[in-house]
MOPAC internal coordinates of N, CA, C and O (Angstrom, degrees):
PM7 1SCF
backbone

  N    0.0000 0     0.00 0     0.00 0    0    0    0
  C    1.4455 1     0.00 0     0.00 0    1    0    0
  C    1.5354 1   110.10 1     0.00 0    2    1    0
  O    1.2310 1   122.54 1   -37.82 1    3    2    1
  N    1.2695 1   112.75 1   142.18 1    3    2    1
  C    1.4335 1   115.95 1   176.08 1    5    3    2
  C    1.5783 1   111.05 1   -85.69 1    6    5    3
  O    1.2310 1   120.75 1   -28.85 1    7    6    5
  N    1.2985 1   116.17 1   151.15 1    7    6    5
  C    1.4188 1   119.51 1  -175.39 1    9    7    6
  C    1.5083 1   115.46 1   -56.97 1   10    9    7
  O    1.2310 1   121.11 1   138.56 1   11   10    9
  N    1.2841 1   115.47 1   -41.44 1   11   10    9
  C    1.4943 1   119.85 1  -179.69 1   13   11   10
  C    1.5615 1   107.71 1   -66.05 1   14   13   11
  O    1.2310 1   120.67 1   141.81 1   15   14   13
  N    1.2971 1   116.32 1   -38.19 1   15   14   13
  C    1.4863 1   118.45 1   177.83 1   17   15   14
  C    1.5039 1   114.02 1   -58.84 1   18   17   15
  O    1.2310 1   119.83 1   138.92 1   19   18   17
  N    1.3253 1   117.94 1   -41.08 1   19   18   17
  C    1.4825 1   120.67 1   176.45 1   21   19   18
  C    1.4918 1   112.07 1   -65.54 1   22   21   19
  O    1.2310 1   119.78 1   147.41 1   23   22   21
  N    1.2798 1   118.02 1   -32.59 1   23   22   21
  C    1.4520 1   121.79 1  -178.76 1   25   23   22
  C    1.5658 1   106.73 1   -70.73 1   26   25   23
  O    1.2310 1   120.66 1   141.42 1   27   26   25
  N    1.2919 1   116.34 1   -38.58 1   27   26   25
  C    1.4452 1   121.20 1   178.82 1   29   27   26
  C    1.5751 1   108.37 1   -65.02 1   30   29   27
  O    1.2310 1   120.13 1   136.76 1   31   30   29
  N    1.3121 1   117.36 1   -43.24 1   31   30   29
  C    1.4255 1   119.72 1  -175.35 1   33   31   30
  C    1.5661 1   108.04 1   -69.27 1   34   33   31
  O    1.2310 1   120.13 1   145.60 1   35   34   33
  N    1.3113 1   117.35 1   -34.40 1   35   34   33
  C    1.4797 1   119.30 1  -177.65 1   37   35   34
  C    1.5607 1   110.46 1   -68.93 1   38   37   35
  O    1.2310 1   120.29 1   161.59 1   39   38   37
  N    1.3113 1   117.05 1   -18.41 1   39   38   37
  C    1.4788 1   119.62 1  -176.51 1   41   39   38
  C    1.5533 1   109.66 1  -110.45 1   42   41   39
  O    1.2310 1   120.54 1  -165.84 1   43   42   41
  N    1.3157 1   116.56 1    14.16 1   43   42   41
  C    1.4228 1   119.48 1   177.43 1   45   43   42
  C    1.4817 1   110.87 1   -92.16 1   46   45   43
  O    1.2310 1   121.51 1   -46.47 1   47   46   45
  N    1.3382 1   114.72 1   133.53 1   47   46   45
  C    1.4073 1   122.49 1  -179.32 1   49   47   46
  C    1.5220 1   109.69 1  -121.11 1   50   49   47
  O    1.2310 1   120.98 1   -49.74 1   51   50   49
  N    1.3564 1   115.73 1   130.26 1   51   50   49
  C    1.4535 1   119.80 1   179.71 1   53   51   50
  C    1.4937 1   111.43 1   -88.57 1   54   53   51
  O    1.2310 1   121.61 1   -40.97 1   55   54   53
  N    1.3573 1   114.53 1   139.03 1   55   54   53
  C    1.4535 1   120.24 1   177.38 1   57   55   54
  C    1.5092 1   109.06 1   -91.70 1   58   57   55
  O    1.2310 1   118.77 1   -62.13 1   59   58   57
  N    1.2872 1   119.95 1   117.87 1   59   58   57
  C    1.4462 1   122.61 1  -177.75 1   61   59   58
  C    1.5237 1   110.31 1  -106.25 1   62   61   59
  O    1.2310 1   121.64 1   -52.34 1   63   62   61
  N    1.3380 1   114.46 1   127.66 1   63   62   61
  C    1.4840 1   121.02 1   175.83 1   65   63   62
  C    1.5348 1   111.55 1    61.06 1   66   65   63
  O    1.2310 1   119.56 1  -147.89 1   67   66   65
  N    1.2832 1   118.44 1    32.11 1   67   66   65
  C    1.4018 1   122.62 1  -179.38 1   69   67   66
  C    1.5464 1   116.53 1    67.44 1   70   69   67
  O    1.2310 1   120.75 1  -161.46 1   71   70   69
  N    1.3344 1   116.17 1    18.54 1   71   70   69
  C    1.4733 1   120.95 1  -176.35 1   73   71   70
  C    1.5992 1   106.68 1   -87.55 1   74   73   71
  O    1.2310 1   120.60 1   -96.54 1   75   74   73
  N    1.3187 1   116.46 1    83.46 1   75   74   73
  C    1.4526 1   121.77 1  -176.64 1   77   75   74
  C    1.5226 1   110.03 1   -73.19 1   78   77   75
  O    1.2310 1   121.47 1   139.51 1   79   78   77
  N    1.3844 1   114.80 1   -40.49 1   79   78   77
  C    1.4371 1   116.78 1   179.23 1   81   79   78
  C    1.5442 1   116.07 1   -57.61 1   82   81   79
  O    1.2310 1   122.53 1   136.67 1   83   82   81
  N    1.3607 1   112.76 1   -43.33 1   83   82   81
  C    1.4466 1   118.45 1   174.97 1   85   83   82
  C    1.5263 1   112.82 1   -60.16 1   86   85   83
  O    1.2310 1   119.58 1   138.53 1   87   86   85
  N    1.3371 1   118.41 1   -41.47 1   87   86   85
  C    1.4226 1   121.53 1  -178.32 1   89   87   86
  C    1.4793 1   110.53 1   -68.55 1   90   89   87
  O    1.2310 1   119.15 1   142.50 1   91   90   89
  N    1.3923 1   119.23 1   -37.50 1   91   90   89
  C    1.4105 1   120.39 1   176.24 1   93   91   90
  C    1.4822 1   113.85 1   -64.18 1   94   93   91
  O    1.2310 1   121.56 1   140.03 1   95   94   93
  N    1.3144 1   114.61 1   -39.97 1   95   94   93
  C    1.5099 1   117.81 1   178.21 1   97   95   94
  C    1.5083 1   111.84 1   -65.79 1   98   97   95
  O    1.2310 1   119.88 1   143.66 1   99   98   97
  N    1.3383 1   117.83 1   -36.34 1   99   98   97
  C    1.4300 1   120.87 1   176.07 1  101   99   98
  C    1.5525 1   111.19 1   -65.14 1  102  101   99
  O    1.2310 1   121.94 1   136.87 1  103  102  101
  N    1.2967 1   113.89 1   -43.13 1  103  102  101
  C    1.4892 1   121.20 1   176.38 1  105  103  102
  C    1.5073 1   111.64 1   -59.26 1  106  105  103
  O    1.2310 1   121.28 1   132.60 1  107  106  105
  N    1.3430 1   115.16 1   -47.40 1  107  106  105
  C    1.4550 1   118.56 1   179.57 1  109  107  106
  C    1.5507 1   111.12 1   -62.57 1  110  109  107
  O    1.2310 1   120.51 1   139.93 1  111  110  109
  N    1.2897 1   116.64 1   -40.07 1  111  110  109
  C    1.4976 1   119.40 1   178.57 1  113  111  110
  C    1.5894 1   110.17 1   -63.45 1  114  113  111
  O    1.2310 1   120.95 1   138.27 1  115  114  113
  N    1.3438 1   115.79 1   -41.73 1  115  114  113
  C    1.4561 1   118.79 1   175.96 1  117  115  114
  C    1.4777 1   112.65 1   -58.79 1  118  117  115
  O    1.2310 1   121.28 1   130.36 1  119  118  117
  N    1.3373 1   115.16 1   -49.64 1  119  118  117
  C    1.4726 1   120.75 1  -176.88 1  121  119  118
  C    1.5419 1   110.45 1   -65.93 1  122  121  119
  O    1.2310 1   119.49 1   142.69 1  123  122  121
  N    1.2581 1   118.57 1   -37.31 1  123  122  121
  C    1.5057 1   118.96 1   177.48 1  125  123  122
  C    1.4507 1   114.53 1   -69.48 1  126  125  123
  O    1.2310 1   120.63 1   145.54 1  127  126  125
  N    1.3837 1   116.40 1   -34.46 1  127  126  125
  C    1.4815 1   120.30 1  -179.66 1  129  127  126
  C    1.5510 1   108.74 1   -71.73 1  130  129  127
  O    1.2310 1   120.09 1   150.76 1  131  130  129
  N    1.3500 1   117.43 1   -29.24 1  131  130  129
  C    1.4097 1   116.84 1   178.85 1  133  131  130
  C    1.5143 1   113.82 1   -86.60 1  134  133  131
  O    1.2310 1   120.08 1   174.78 1  135  134  133
  N    1.3505 1   117.46 1    -5.22 1  135  134  133
  C    1.4751 1   121.65 1   174.06 1  137  135  134
  C    1.5001 1   111.17 1    87.96 1  138  137  135
  O    1.2310 1   118.40 1  -163.13 1  139  138  137
  N    1.3181 1   120.65 1    16.87 1  139  138  137
  C    1.4595 1   119.06 1  -179.68 1  141  139  138
  C    1.4885 1   112.83 1   -68.05 1  142  141  139
  O    1.2310 1   120.32 1   140.10 1  143  142  141
  N    1.3152 1   116.99 1   -39.90 1  143  142  141
  C    1.4418 1   119.20 1  -178.82 1  145  143  142
  C    1.5413 1   111.80 1   -67.50 1  146  145  143
  O    1.2310 1   120.11 1   135.92 1  147  146  145
  N    1.3602 1   117.39 1   -44.08 1  147  146  145
  C    1.4272 1   117.13 1   177.91 1  149  147  146
  C    1.5628 1   113.76 1   -61.02 1  150  149  147
  O    1.2310 1   122.58 1   141.65 1  151  150  149
  N    1.3658 1   112.66 1   -38.35 1  151  150  149
  C    1.4669 1   117.22 1   179.59 1  153  151  150
  C    1.5244 1   108.70 1   -67.67 1  154  153  151
  O    1.2310 1   119.01 1   140.54 1  155  154  153
  N    1.2964 1   119.49 1   -39.46 1  155  154  153
  C    1.4965 1   121.88 1   178.00 1  157  155  154
  C    1.4890 1   109.56 1   -64.31 1  158  157  155
  O    1.2310 1   118.59 1   136.38 1  159  158  157
  N    1.3467 1   120.29 1   -43.62 1  159  158  157
  C    1.4942 1   122.00 1  -174.82 1  161  159  158
  C    1.5684 1   106.56 1   -70.19 1  162  161  159
  O    1.2310 1   119.69 1   149.10 1  163  162  161
  N    1.3519 1   118.21 1   -30.90 1  163  162  161
  C    1.4440 1   118.31 1  -178.05 1  165  163  162
  C    1.5129 1   109.69 1   -75.65 1  166  165  163
  O    1.2310 1   118.79 1   152.59 1  167  166  165
  N    1.3119 1   119.90 1   -27.41 1  167  166  165
  C    1.4857 1   122.70 1   177.82 1  169  167  166
  C    1.4910 1   116.10 1   -85.24 1  170  169  167
  O    1.2310 1   120.38 1   173.46 1  171  170  169
  N    1.3766 1   116.88 1    -6.54 1  171  170  169
  C    1.4504 1   117.95 1  -179.58 1  173  171  170
  C    1.4991 1   113.48 1   -64.64 1  174  173  171
  O    1.2310 1   121.78 1   145.47 1  175  174  173
  N    1.2933 1   114.21 1   -34.53 1  175  174  173
  C    1.5116 1   120.50 1  -176.85 1  177  175  174
  C    1.5166 1   107.47 1  -124.83 1  178  177  175
  O    1.2310 1   121.09 1   -22.52 1  179  178  177
  N    1.2989 1   115.52 1   157.48 1  179  178  177
  C    1.4562 1   124.71 1   179.06 1  181  179  178
  C    1.5639 1   108.46 1   -69.02 1  182  181  179
  O    1.2310 1   118.90 1   -51.24 1  183  182  181
  N    1.2433 1   119.70 1   128.76 1  183  182  181
  C    1.4612 1   126.41 1   178.35 1  185  183  182
  C    1.5131 1   108.10 1  -104.22 1  186  185  183
  O    1.2310 1   120.31 1   -65.83 1  187  186  185
  N    1.3450 1   117.01 1   114.17 1  187  186  185
  C    1.3952 1   122.21 1   179.04 1  189  187  186
  C    1.5674 1   111.80 1   -61.70 1  190  189  187
  O    1.2310 1   120.15 1   -27.19 1  191  190  189
  N    1.3280 1   117.32 1   152.81 1  191  190  189
  C    1.5072 1   118.58 1  -176.78 1  193  191  190
  C    1.5281 1   112.47 1   -56.68 1  194  193  191
  O    1.2310 1   119.95 1   140.38 1  195  194  193
  N    1.3755 1   117.69 1   -39.62 1  195  194  193
  C    1.4670 1   116.95 1   179.47 1  197  195  194
  C    1.5116 1   113.81 1   -66.11 1  198  197  195
  O    1.2310 1   121.50 1   150.35 1  199  198  197
  N    1.3304 1   114.73 1   -29.65 1  199  198  197
  C    1.5068 1   119.20 1   176.65 1  201  199  198
  C    1.4597 1   110.88 1   -70.45 1  202  201  199
  O    1.2310 1   120.88 1   140.68 1  203  202  201
  N    1.3807 1   115.92 1   -39.32 1  203  202  201
  C    1.4505 1   119.57 1   178.06 1  205  203  202
  C    1.5179 1   112.33 1   -64.63 1  206  205  203
  O    1.2310 1   120.58 1   134.82 1  207  206  205
  N    1.2922 1   116.49 1   -45.18 1  207  206  205
  C    1.4810 1   121.84 1   175.29 1  209  207  206
  C    1.5019 1   110.50 1   -57.83 1  210  209  207
  O    1.2310 1   118.54 1   132.95 1  211  210  209
  N    1.2864 1   120.39 1   -47.05 1  211  210  209
  C    1.3559 1   124.81 1   178.65 1  213  211  210
  C    1.5836 1   114.89 1   -59.46 1  214  213  211
  O    1.2310 1   122.65 1   133.17 1  215  214  213
  N    1.3200 1   112.52 1   -46.83 1  215  214  213
  C    1.4689 1   119.15 1   177.80 1  217  215  214
  C    1.5185 1   111.51 1   -64.21 1  218  217  215
  O    1.2310 1   118.94 1   137.19 1  219  218  217
  N    1.2754 1   119.63 1   -42.81 1  219  218  217
  C    1.4607 1   122.99 1   177.87 1  221  219  218
  C    1.5392 1   111.87 1   -62.89 1  222  221  219
  O    1.2310 1   122.01 1   136.55 1  223  222  221
  N    1.3769 1   113.75 1   -43.45 1  223  222  221
  C    1.4746 1   118.18 1   177.74 1  225  223  222
  C    1.5563 1   111.94 1   -61.72 1  226  225  223
  O    1.2310 1   121.13 1   138.02 1  227  226  225
  N    1.3399 1   115.45 1   -41.98 1  227  226  225
  C    1.4856 1   118.78 1   177.75 1  229  227  226
  C    1.5078 1   110.03 1   -64.62 1  230  229  227
  O    1.2310 1   120.45 1   140.13 1  231  230  229
  N    1.3187 1   116.75 1   -39.87 1  231  230  229
  C    1.5168 1   116.70 1  -177.82 1  233  231  230
  C    1.5980 1   109.57 1   -68.70 1  234  233  231
  O    1.2310 1   120.57 1   145.02 1  235  234  233
  N    1.3526 1   116.51 1   -34.98 1  235  234  233
  C    1.4337 1   117.89 1   175.46 1  237  235  234
  C    1.5075 1   112.15 1   -66.21 1  238  237  235
  O    1.2310 1   120.13 1   136.69 1  239  238  237
  N    1.3314 1   117.35 1   -43.31 1  239  238  237
  C    1.4556 1   121.68 1   176.37 1  241  239  238
  C    1.4987 1   112.09 1   -59.09 1  242  241  239
  O    1.2310 1   120.08 1   138.07 1  243  242  241
  N    1.3772 1   117.45 1   -41.93 1  243  242  241
  C    1.4223 1   120.11 1   178.97 1  245  243  242
  C    1.5317 1   112.16 1   -68.40 1  246  245  243
  O    1.2310 1   119.90 1   144.13 1  247  246  245
  N    1.2493 1   117.79 1   -35.87 1  247  246  245
  C    1.5398 1   120.74 1   174.98 1  249  247  246
  C    1.5129 1   111.87 1   -64.11 1  250  249  247
  O    1.2310 1   121.04 1   135.81 1  251  250  249
  N    1.3055 1   115.62 1   -44.19 1  251  250  249
  C    1.5011 1   121.08 1   179.09 1  253  251  250
  C    1.4608 1   111.38 1   -62.00 1  254  253  251
  O    1.2310 1   121.04 1   132.24 1  255  254  253
  N    1.3824 1   115.62 1   -47.76 1  255  254  253
  C    1.4542 1   122.43 1   178.91 1  257  255  254
  C    1.5903 1   111.71 1   -56.68 1  258  257  255
  O    1.2310 1   123.16 1   129.09 1  259  258  257
  N    1.3585 1   111.55 1   -50.91 1  259  258  257
  C    1.4913 1   119.34 1  -179.76 1  261  259  258
  C    1.4816 1   112.36 1   -57.42 1  262  261  259
  O    1.2310 1   120.21 1   135.03 1  263  262  261
  N    1.3228 1   117.21 1   -44.97 1  263  262  261
  C    1.4787 1   122.93 1   177.17 1  265  263  262
  C    1.5191 1   108.11 1   -59.93 1  266  265  263
  O    1.2310 1   119.74 1   128.39 1  267  266  265
  N    1.3037 1   118.09 1   -51.61 1  267  266  265
  C    1.4343 1   120.83 1  -175.75 1  269  267  266
  C    1.5787 1   112.32 1   -60.56 1  270  269  267
  O    1.2310 1   121.12 1   139.16 1  271  270  269
  N    1.3146 1   115.47 1   -40.84 1  271  270  269
  C    1.4385 1   120.51 1  -179.26 1  273  271  270
  C    1.5060 1   111.37 1   -69.05 1  274  273  271
  O    1.2310 1   120.76 1   146.21 1  275  274  273
  N    1.3903 1   116.16 1   -33.79 1  275  274  273
  C    1.4660 1   120.95 1   177.76 1  277  275  274
  C    1.5047 1   108.90 1   -67.32 1  278  277  275
  O    1.2310 1   120.86 1   136.61 1  279  278  277
  N    1.3511 1   115.96 1   -43.39 1  279  278  277
  C    1.5082 1   119.10 1   175.70 1  281  279  278
  C    1.4927 1   113.18 1   -60.66 1  282  281  279
  O    1.2310 1   119.96 1   139.96 1  283  282  281
  N    1.3324 1   117.68 1   -40.04 1  283  282  281
  C    1.4724 1   121.35 1  -175.53 1  285  283  282
  C    1.6435 1   107.27 1   -73.41 1  286  285  283
  O    1.2310 1   121.78 1   145.07 1  287  286  285
  N    1.2408 1   114.19 1   -34.93 1  287  286  285
  C    1.4776 1   114.96 1  -178.88 1  289  287  286
  C    1.5107 1   110.84 1   -74.75 1  290  289  287
  O    1.2310 1   120.33 1   141.27 1  291  290  289
  N    1.3319 1   116.97 1   -38.73 1  291  290  289
  C    1.4550 1   119.02 1   177.03 1  293  291  290
  C    1.5284 1   112.54 1   -68.59 1  294  293  291
  O    1.2310 1   120.14 1   150.76 1  295  294  293
  N    1.3806 1   117.34 1   -29.24 1  295  294  293
  C    1.4495 1   118.68 1   176.16 1  297  295  294
  C    1.4716 1   110.35 1   -70.08 1  298  297  295
  O    1.2310 1   120.07 1   140.41 1  299  298  297
  N    1.4044 1   117.47 1   -39.59 1  299  298  297
  C    1.4557 1   122.16 1  -175.15 1  301  299  298
  C    1.5149 1   108.18 1   -72.01 1  302  301  299
  O    1.2310 1   120.26 1   147.83 1  303  302  301
  N    1.3521 1   117.11 1   -32.17 1  303  302  301
  C    1.5201 1   119.19 1  -178.48 1  305  303  302
  C    1.4850 1   116.39 1   -83.97 1  306  305  303
  O    1.2310 1   120.61 1   179.82 1  307  306  305
  N    1.3678 1   116.43 1    -0.18 1  307  306  305
  C    1.4146 1   118.32 1  -179.53 1  309  307  306
  C    1.5064 1   112.19 1   -64.76 1  310  309  307
  O    1.2310 1   119.61 1   -36.86 1  311  310  309
  N    1.3712 1   118.36 1   143.14 1  311  310  309
  C    1.4234 1   121.10 1  -173.58 1  313  311  310
  C    1.5630 1   110.01 1  -105.62 1  314  313  311
  O    1.2310 1   119.58 1   168.29 1  315  314  313
  N    1.2829 1   118.42 1   -11.71 1  315  314  313
  C    1.4784 1   119.93 1  -173.53 1  317  315  314
  C    1.5557 1   113.75 1   -91.11 1  318  317  315
  O    1.2310 1   120.75 1  -172.16 1  319  318  317
  N    1.3304 1   116.18 1     7.84 1  319  318  317
  C    1.4637 1   117.82 1   179.82 1  321  319  318
  C    1.5072 1   110.04 1   -81.55 1  322  321  319
  O    1.2310 1   119.89 1   -31.87 1  323  322  321
  N    1.3329 1   117.81 1   148.13 1  323  322  321
  C    1.4380 1   123.89 1  -178.38 1  325  323  322
  C    1.4757 1   109.69 1   -70.18 1  326  325  323
  O    1.2310 1   119.87 1   129.11 1  327  326  325
  N    1.2989 1   117.86 1   -50.89 1  327  326  325
  C    1.4561 1   125.40 1   175.49 1  329  327  326
  C    1.5059 1   114.75 1  -103.17 1  330  329  327
  O    1.2310 1   119.06 1   -59.78 1  331  330  329
  N    1.2574 1   119.40 1   120.22 1  331  330  329
  C    1.4893 1   122.80 1  -173.31 1  333  331  330
  C    1.5714 1   111.54 1   -60.53 1  334  333  331
  O    1.2310 1   120.19 1   138.45 1  335  334  333
  N    1.3021 1   117.24 1   -41.55 1  335  334  333
  C    1.4405 1   120.42 1   178.35 1  337  335  334
  C    1.4326 1   110.53 1  -125.04 1  338  337  335
  O    1.2310 1   120.13 1   -89.77 1  339  338  337
  N    1.3498 1   117.35 1    90.23 1  339  338  337
  C    1.5614 1   118.32 1  -177.79 1  341  339  338
  C    1.5477 1   108.42 1   -65.63 1  342  341  339
  O    1.2310 1   122.39 1   -36.46 1  343  342  341
  N    1.2544 1   113.04 1   143.54 1  343  342  341
  C    1.4495 1   124.49 1   176.80 1  345  343  342
  C    1.5091 1   117.15 1    81.28 1  346  345  343
  O    1.2310 1   119.30 1  -179.95 1  347  346  345
  N    1.3317 1   118.94 1     0.05 1  347  346  345
  C    1.4180 1   124.94 1   177.12 1  349  347  346
  C    1.4640 1   114.33 1   -97.18 1  350  349  347
  O    1.2310 1   120.10 1   180.00 1  351  350  349

């Protein structure tokens, strides 16, 4: 299979029993999860270089924060610790 063909299959939605509205909502959810809509909205207008730098820095900060919070939550939720709340 060609790479473009697999991307096409991944974005294909089947219409069952003539339910076009349901298929469109599934397709919209797939496209929004993949970030197609945000990419399209960002490309509608010219983004100045300082805006691009600012957006990229904010995205990096959000990713670092999310990773840190995930690590903290997973540490807190561990069950195999001797003391549930160390230091308290």
